[in-house]
TILUMLO-985548 format. One line per 10 residues: their letters; for each residue x, y, z of C-alpha. Coordinates in nm, 4 decimals, m for minus. Layout:
a) X Y Z ~ ...
// end
This chain:
mteyprelal) 10.7495 7.4390 11.1126 ~ 10.4305 7.5871 11.2569 ~ 10.1620 7.3330 11.3477 ~ 9.8086 7.4480 11.2540 ~ 9.5033 7.2914 11.4182 ~ 9.2398 7.0935 11.2349 ~ 8.9035 7.2642 11.2877 ~ 8.5428 7.2394 11.1797 ~ 8.5066 7.5140 10.9209 ~ 8.1689 7.4438 10.7701
rtillprdtn) 7.8688 7.2195 10.8339 ~ 7.5555 7.1835 10.6168 ~ 7.2750 6.9598 10.5037 ~ 7.2453 6.9278 10.1282 ~ 6.9086 6.9404 9.9488 ~ 6.7400 6.7640 9.6525 ~ 6.8433 7.0556 9.4265 ~ 7.2053 6.9480 9.4820 ~ 7.1659 6.5987 9.3391 ~ 7.2497 6.4385 9.0084
aqgtvfggvi) 7.0469 6.1840 8.8094 ~ 7.1737 5.8981 9.0318 ~ 7.0261 6.0665 9.3415 ~ 7.3589 6.1523 9.5014 ~ 7.4995 6.5000 9.5581 ~ 7.6845 6.6506 9.2654 ~ 8.0668 6.6427 9.3040 ~ 8.0701 7.0051 9.1967 ~ 7.8530 7.1030 9.4896 ~ 8.0959 6.9274 9.7269
lshidlagvv) 8.3880 7.1041 9.5517 ~ 8.2276 7.4415 9.6067 ~ 8.1849 7.3707 9.9771 ~ 8.5461 7.2446 9.9996 ~ 8.6654 7.5738 9.8492 ~ 8.4590 7.7725 10.1012 ~ 8.5755 7.5628 10.3979 ~ 8.9377 7.5984 10.2951 ~ 8.9300 7.9721 10.2637 ~ 8.7553 8.0018 10.6048
qvrklnparr) 9.0645 7.8446 10.7610 ~ 9.3216 8.0302 10.5485 ~ 9.1678 8.3677 10.6253 ~ 9.2521 8.3119 10.9915 ~ 9.6163 8.3622 10.8952 ~ 9.5403 8.7210 10.8045 ~ 9.1767 8.8353 10.8004 ~ 9.2721 9.1588 10.6259 ~ 9.3804 8.9729 10.3142 ~ 9.1754 8.8685 10.0119
fvtvamdevi) 9.2455 8.5138 9.8985 ~ 9.1749 8.3516 9.5635 ~ 9.1733 7.9860 9.4802 ~ 9.4489 7.8786 9.2422 ~ 9.4465 7.5014 9.2693 ~ 9.2538 7.2100 9.4103 ~ 9.4821 6.9059 9.4272 ~ 9.3931 6.5416 9.4431 ~ 9.0279 6.5495 9.5184 ~ 8.9329 6.1966 9.6221
fhepvfvgdl) 8.5686 6.0904 9.6480 ~ 8.5507 5.7841 9.8757 ~ 8.1788 5.7587 9.9299 ~ 7.8658 5.9315 9.7949 ~ 7.6809 6.2065 9.9774 ~ 7.3059 6.1747 9.9977 ~ 7.0286 6.4268 10.0498 ~ 6.9797 6.4826 10.4176 ~ 7.3296 6.3809 10.5222 ~ 7.4907 6.6173 10.7727
vsfytqvvhv) 7.8102 6.7178 10.5911 ~ 8.1062 6.8489 10.7938 ~ 8.4194 7.0080 10.6422 ~ 8.7261 6.9868 10.8659 ~ 9.0248 7.1976 10.7624 ~ 9.3855 7.2438 10.8462 ~ 9.6463 7.4771 10.7015 ~ 9.9305 7.2521 10.5867 ~ 10.1606 7.5061 10.4229 ~ 10.2128 7.8839 10.4266
grtsakaqvc) 10.4416 8.0357 10.1626 ~ 10.5174 8.3999 10.0912 ~ 10.2042 8.4710 9.8888 ~ 10.0140 8.1428 9.9143 ~ 9.8686 7.9032 10.1672 ~ 9.7484 7.5475 10.1329 ~ 9.4586 7.3926 10.3275 ~ 9.3756 7.0260 10.3632 ~ 8.9962 6.9743 10.3693 ~ 8.8474 6.6489 10.4913
vfvqrtddad) 8.4751 6.5894 10.4425 ~ 8.2708 6.3655 10.6690 ~ 7.8986 6.2881 10.6787 ~ 7.6558 6.1648 10.9356 ~ 7.3948 5.9575 10.7526 ~ 7.0318 6.0377 10.8291 ~ 6.9609 5.6639 10.8827 ~ 7.2557 5.6022 11.1168 ~ 7.1216 5.6039 11.4740 ~ 7.4744 5.5919 11.6159
geevrvteae) 7.5626 5.9239 11.4484 ~ 7.8974 5.7841 11.3298 ~ 8.0849 6.0102 11.0810 ~ 8.1919 5.8568 10.7504 ~ 8.4830 6.0122 10.5568 ~ 8.3552 6.0850 10.2064 ~ 8.5938 6.3253 10.0372 ~ 8.9235 6.5074 10.0842 ~ 9.1283 6.7633 9.8934 ~ 9.4113 7.0134 9.9239
vtyvavdenr) 9.3367 7.3671 9.8104 ~ 9.5918 7.6389 9.7373 ~ 9.4991 8.0045 9.7853 ~ 9.6968 8.3168 9.6954 ~ 9.6681 8.6443 9.8853 ~ 9.5936 8.9314 9.6414 ~ 9.5635 9.3064 9.6481 ~ 9.2824 9.5174 9.4943 ~ 9.4385 9.4702 9.1513 ~ 9.4498 9.0911 9.1988
rpipvlrasq) 9.8298 9.0898 9.2241 ~ 9.9919 8.8474 9.4734 ~ 10.0915 8.9964 9.8066 ~ 10.2465 8.8414 10.1221 ~ 10.0025 8.6249 10.3220 ~ 10.1461 8.7346 10.6559 ~ 10.2238 9.0853 10.7745 ~ 10.5915 9.1502 10.8469 ~ 10.5141 9.1316 11.2227 ~ 10.3709 8.7784 11.1786
r) 10.6716 8.6239 11.0068
// end
């Protein structure tokens, strides 16, 4: 089995427009960033392919995200099939009020993507020379 590295795929600071009535960042905003971070990693398998999201499994919110937190999305490809690939995305924050800069794990998910052609039909993730 091929071992894929865990890498920083995306880093951002979320804004007041991203918050809910409780003053924390909407889960949907985090989900959108998880989706983007995952596809950044999966596209490295074959940059010439288009990938679409087909599933987001077991999203677990451990801690809230607050406005001003530095949010980092670490990704790792955990499975490559014929037409699909799965990425594990782990989300950490550095709190604005934490002088130590310690990262706190806030969310994680596995996202499945399928490689598609111009007609949105599944195609192999890897070229024949990559298999």
